[in-house]
N, C-alpha and C positions, 0 to 999 in steps of 0.2 A: 434764820439760817437754815437751808436745807441740805441735809448730807443724806447720799444715797449709797447703800451698802449692796453691791451685785450679789454678794455671799455673805452669810454670817460670819463673824468673827467670835471669839470666846467671850462669854457672857460678861465677864469683869469688866472688857475693854468696850463691850457695847454700853454697859452703864456708864461708862466715863462720858461717852458721847449723850447719853440721854439727859445726864446729869448737867449738861452745858445749858440746857433747856431750848436745844435747837430741833427742828423737825427733822427726825430719823426715819427713813423709808428703807425696809430690808427686801430685797426681790426674794419671793418665796416661790417655790414648786416650779414645775417645768423643766426644761433640760438643764443640765449642770453647766452648759455654756450657752449664755444669753447670744441672740442675734444682734447684728447692729440697730435692727428696729426695736427690738426691746430695751436696748440700753437707752436709745433716744427717748422712746415713751416714757421710761421710769425716770429718767435723769434729766429731762428737759428743763428743769427749773432748779436743778441742783447747783450748789455753791462749791460743794465738796463730792467727789466720789472714790469709792473704796473699790478696788479691782484685783482680781487674781491674775495669774499668768495666762489664764485661759482665756480671758477677755481681751477681745480685739478692739483697741480704740483707735479707730482709723480718722482720716480727714472729715469723712461723711458725719461720723459721730460727734466729732469736736465742734463742726460747723453748725451742729443741732443743739448744742449745749451752750448757749449764750452767756450764762451766769457762772459758767464754772471758774473757779480759781485754782482749785488744786487735784490732782489725781494722786491718791495714796495706793500705791501697787504693793499689795503683800506678796512679795517674792523680792530675791535678789536680783534676778534678770527683769529686764523692762522691754524686750522685744516685742511685746504684745501691744505696745503703744509707740504711736508716732510722735516721738519726742520732740523732733525737729518741728513739726506742725503746732504741737502745743506750745513750743516757745514762742513761735511766731503770734501766737494767739495770747500769749501773756498768761499762760497756765502753768503752774508749778507742777513737777511730778517728782514722786519720792519712791525709794524702794527700801528694802530691809537687808542691807548687807551685814556682815560680821556674825549675826546672832545664829546662822545656820551652817558656819564653816566647819566645825568640829564634827557635827552630825553628818553632813555628807561625806567627809573625809574618812570616818569610821564607816560608813555605809561602804564606801567605795572598796574598802578592805574586805568588807564582808563578801561583797560580790567576787572580788578575785579569789578567795579562800573558798567560795561555794563552787566556782567555776573550775578551778583547776583541780579540787578535790572530789568533784561530782556528789557534792552533798545533797542537793535536791533530788537528785536520781535516785540516790542510795535511801533517801528518805520513802520516796515513792515505792521503791521495791520492797522495802521492810513492811510498809503498811499493806501492801498487796499480798502480804503472806508468802513471799518467794524466799525469804531467808531460811535457810535449812542448813546453816552452819559456816564456819570460818572456811576461806578459801583463798589459795595463793595469790590468784590473779583477779580477784572480786573487786571492781570499781578501783582499778589502778588509776592514780592521778599523778600531778607533778608536784615537787617541792620548789618553794622560793627561794631558799638558800641558794646563792651562787648564779641567781638569775639577774636580768637587768630590766628595771621598771622604767618605762618613758612616760613623762608627763607632758602633755601637750597643753599648754596653758599654765603657767605658774604664778597665778594670782593667789588670792587667799585660799581657795579650796585646795589648788593644785599644790600649794606650798605646804599645807596641812598634810595632805596626803604622803608628799615626799618625806617629810619630817619622820612619818613613821616607818619609812623604808629600812633603816638601819635594824630596826627591831627582828626583822626579816632576813636579815644579812644579805640584802640585795644592792646591786650596783644601781646608780640612778644617773639618768640623761633627763634633761627638759629642754623644751622648745618654747621660747617666748621671746618678744621683741626686745624685752628688757632683761638684763643680767638680775639673777635672783641671790642675792648675798647669803641669805639664809640656807639656801639648798646648796649652795655652793662651799658653805662652811661644814657640810657633813659629807663632802666628796661628790658631789653632783657636777655634770659637766653639761654646760650649755651647746647645743649643736643645732643644725638645720632639721627640718623636719624629714627629709629623706634619709638622712643619717640615722634619725632616731628611730624611724620605723624600720631600717634594715637591721639595727642592732639590737632592738628591743623584745623581750620574750613576753612582757605585757605592756600594753599601750593603753593609758587611760586619758581620757579628755575632759578637760576642764576649763573650755574657751566659752565666752558669751557668743551668742549667736548675731553675726554683723553680716553685712554684704562680703566682708574678706574672708569670713570664717565659714559661709554656707558652702556645703559640699567639700570643705576642705580636706575630707576623706572620702576619696572615691575610688574608681576601679585603679586608675594608676598607682595611687598610695597602698592600698590594699595589696596589690600585686608585687609591691617590693618587702612586704611583711614576711617573717620567718614562716613557715608551713606549721610550725610548732607553737605559732605565737597566739596571745588572747588580746581581744579588744574590749574595753570597758567604756561605756557613755553614760555618765550622770549630768551631763551639761544640758544641750539641747538636741533634739533629735535630728533637724536639717543640717547639723555640722556633718553628718554622714550622708552620702548618697545610699539611700536605703536599697534600692534595687541592684547596686553594686555590691552591697554587703551580702544582701540574700544570694546572689549568685556565687559570691566568693565562699561562703558558709556552705552552699550546695556543693560547690566542687571541692571543698576542705583546702583551700588555698591558705587558710589560717586555721588553727584548731578549735576557736570558739570564740563567743562574744557573750557579753552581759549587758543588756540595755534596760536602762530606766527610763528612757525618753525615745520618742519616736518622730518620724518626720512629719506625719500627717496626724499627730496625737489629737484625739485618743485613739485614732484607727490604727490598729496593727494588723499588718497584711495577713492572710492567711498563710502564705508561702512562709513567712517567718514565724508563724505559730506552730508549724509542721515540722519544723527544723529541730533536730535532737542535740546540736551542738550551739545553742544559745539558750541564756537565761533571759526571761522576759518580765520584767517588774511595772507597777503601775505608779510611776513617777512619783516615790516615796522616800528619795533621797533625804530631805529634810524631816522626814516624820518620827521626829522624837517628841515627846511631851515638852521638853525643856526649849526646843527650837521653835517649834510650832506656837507655843505661847508667847516666844520672845519677839516672833514674827508679827503676830497680833497686836502685840503691845506696841512694838515699833510702828506699825502702821497708824494706829490711833494718835500715838505722838507725834508723828509726822503731820497727820490730818489737823488736829488740834492746833499746832503751832502755825501752820499756812493760814489757817481761817482767822485765827487771833492776830493775823499780821507780823509774825514772827518768822524767822529764816528756820525752816524745818530741819532736824539734825542730818537727815538723809536725802538733801535736795539733789537731783540728778542734774537739773538744769540752772545754775545759779545766774546765767545770764538773763533770765528771765526776770530778776529783780532789778536790773539796770533799766528796764523798759517805763 
C-alpha cells in the first residue's frame, strides 16, 4: 500500500501511518503549491493521497492516478478537489469539519475588533516611536454595542460566530437557505442577502466556495452596504469579486475590510496591499495548536479507515460506497 503526502502532517500522525507498514512518501522541497505534473509524478502509484486546500486535484490528475482509493483533504473546505469526478472514478474524498469551528469563529471576532479599533495601525504607530502622549482624537474607532452583525452563511462556523454576538450587545441577521434555530434562539433574524447587506454594520462571510457562491459579493452587493460598514472574509477568496472590492475600498463605499483569503491565493494584488482601510492576513483562520493538530489527526483517521475498507468518519461523497 502506497500513501503520498503532498505536505507534512504532525509527527505523531505520520508515525501512525508508518506503523501500518505502508510505503509512505512525503513531498519535500519545491514550491509550497505543487503543480498538476508534480502531483501526478509523485502519486501515480498511490493508493491514498493527503492534500491541503492549496492542492488542485483536477480530472487530469485523477485520470493519472489509476490506483487511488482515497483523497484525505486536510481542510474543512474541499473546493480544491473535483469531487464529482473523483466519485465517478470510485475515489473516496474526506475533509476535516468541526475541529476548526471554534478557532475560526474566535479569529473572526479578532479581525472584527482589530479592524474597527485600528489595532494593527496603532501597534505600528507605537513601534515607530510616534507615540508622544495621550490625544483626544488619536485612532478613533467604532464600538460594537448597538451595531448589527450580518452573517452570510450560517453553517457551523457562521453559527459559532453568531452565538458570540450577544457578548458584544449586537443585533444579529443571517442569510442562509435553511433556518438556523440556534441563532434564532438568541434573537437572530433570517433575511435575504440584499436586506442583510443594507442593514448590517459588519458583514462576515462563512460560505463554502461553489458555483452559486462564486462572486456572491460583487459591485452590486458592495454598493448597497452602508458607507460605515465593514466586511470580513475568513471563508474563501473567490466568494468576493476582488476587483470590485478594491474599487469599493479605494472610493470608500464601505469603511473597511479584513481578509484572510484571496481570489487568486496566494497572490495578493498590489492595489489591495497598498490600501490603508483593509487588514490582510495569510489564511490563518484555523491556526491554533489545537485546531491544526485535530485537523492532522482527522486526516490520518480518515485515510486509515478508507484504506482498511471502513467508512471514513468524514466521507464527503458517500455515494462512492455504492459503486
